[in-house]
C-alpha positions as CSV (number, residue, x, y, z in Angstrom):
1,M,-12.0,-87.6,64.3
2,M,-13.2,-89.5,67.2
3,F,-16.2,-87.4,68.2
4,V,-18.1,-88.3,64.8
5,D,-20.2,-90.8,66.5
6,Q,-21.5,-88.5,69.2
7,I,-22.5,-86.0,66.5
8,R,-26.5,-86.4,66.4
9,E,-29.4,-84.3,65.5
10,G,-30.6,-81.2,67.8
11,L,-27.0,-80.3,68.8
12,E,-26.1,-76.8,68.7
13,V,-23.2,-75.7,66.6
14,V,-21.3,-72.4,68.2
15,G,-17.6,-70.9,66.7
16,S,-14.7,-70.8,68.5
17,D,-16.4,-67.4,70.0
18,R,-19.3,-69.1,71.2
19,G,-21.5,-67.5,69.2
20,H,-24.4,-69.5,67.4
21,V,-24.0,-71.3,64.2
22,G,-26.9,-73.5,64.0
23,T,-28.4,-76.6,64.9
24,V,-27.5,-80.1,63.6
25,D,-30.2,-81.8,61.5
26,A,-27.7,-84.8,60.3
27,L,-24.9,-85.9,59.4
28,T,-24.2,-86.2,55.5
29,G,-21.0,-88.0,54.6
30,Q,-18.2,-85.4,56.0
31,L,-20.8,-82.5,56.2
32,L,-22.8,-81.4,59.2
33,K,-26.3,-80.3,57.7
34,L,-27.6,-77.9,59.8
35,R,-31.3,-77.2,60.3
36,K,-33.2,-74.6,58.2
37,S,-35.6,-73.9,60.7
38,D,-32.9,-72.5,62.9
39,P,-33.3,-68.8,63.0
40,A,-29.8,-68.1,61.9
41,A,-30.3,-70.1,58.7
42,G,-32.6,-68.0,57.1
43,G,-34.9,-70.9,56.0
44,T,-32.1,-72.9,54.0
45,H,-30.2,-75.8,55.1
46,H,-26.4,-75.0,55.5
47,Y,-23.5,-77.4,55.4
48,L,-20.1,-77.5,57.3
49,D,-17.3,-79.5,56.6
50,L,-16.3,-81.7,59.6
51,A,-12.9,-80.3,59.4
52,L,-14.0,-77.1,61.2
53,V,-15.4,-79.0,64.2
54,S,-12.8,-78.7,67.4
55,G,-14.9,-80.7,69.6
56,I,-18.2,-81.6,71.3
57,D,-19.0,-81.0,74.9
58,G,-22.4,-82.0,76.0
59,E,-25.0,-80.7,73.6
60,T,-22.7,-78.3,71.9
61,I,-20.5,-78.7,68.9
62,T,-17.6,-76.2,68.9
63,L,-15.8,-74.9,65.7
64,L,-12.2,-73.9,65.0
65,V,-13.4,-70.6,63.6
66,P,-15.3,-67.8,65.0
67,A,-19.4,-68.0,64.0
68,A,-19.1,-65.2,61.6
69,E,-16.2,-67.1,59.8
70,A,-18.1,-70.3,59.8
71,K,-21.1,-68.8,58.3
72,E,-18.9,-67.5,55.4
73,R,-17.6,-70.8,54.9
74,W,-21.0,-72.6,54.9
75,S,-22.5,-73.9,51.5
76,E,-26.3,-74.1,51.0
77,E,-28.4,-76.8,49.9
78,S,-28.6,-77.2,46.2
79,E,-32.4,-77.8,46.0
């Protein structure tokens, strides 16, 4: 995972279909923490495993799966 050092707050996360999944809030261990203020988040932080990341291009993180599947796989905050 050579791209981990490139992950930073504010990057857009998209699926393999280029559909919007969320916006990075932070990197928490092996998980991308997505902003709860993102319109796709519904007011809740969501987490995605770094194993789903295929790469980073500029300001965009692209996943190995389409956006809808990524949203099915994300976990919600436990607050």
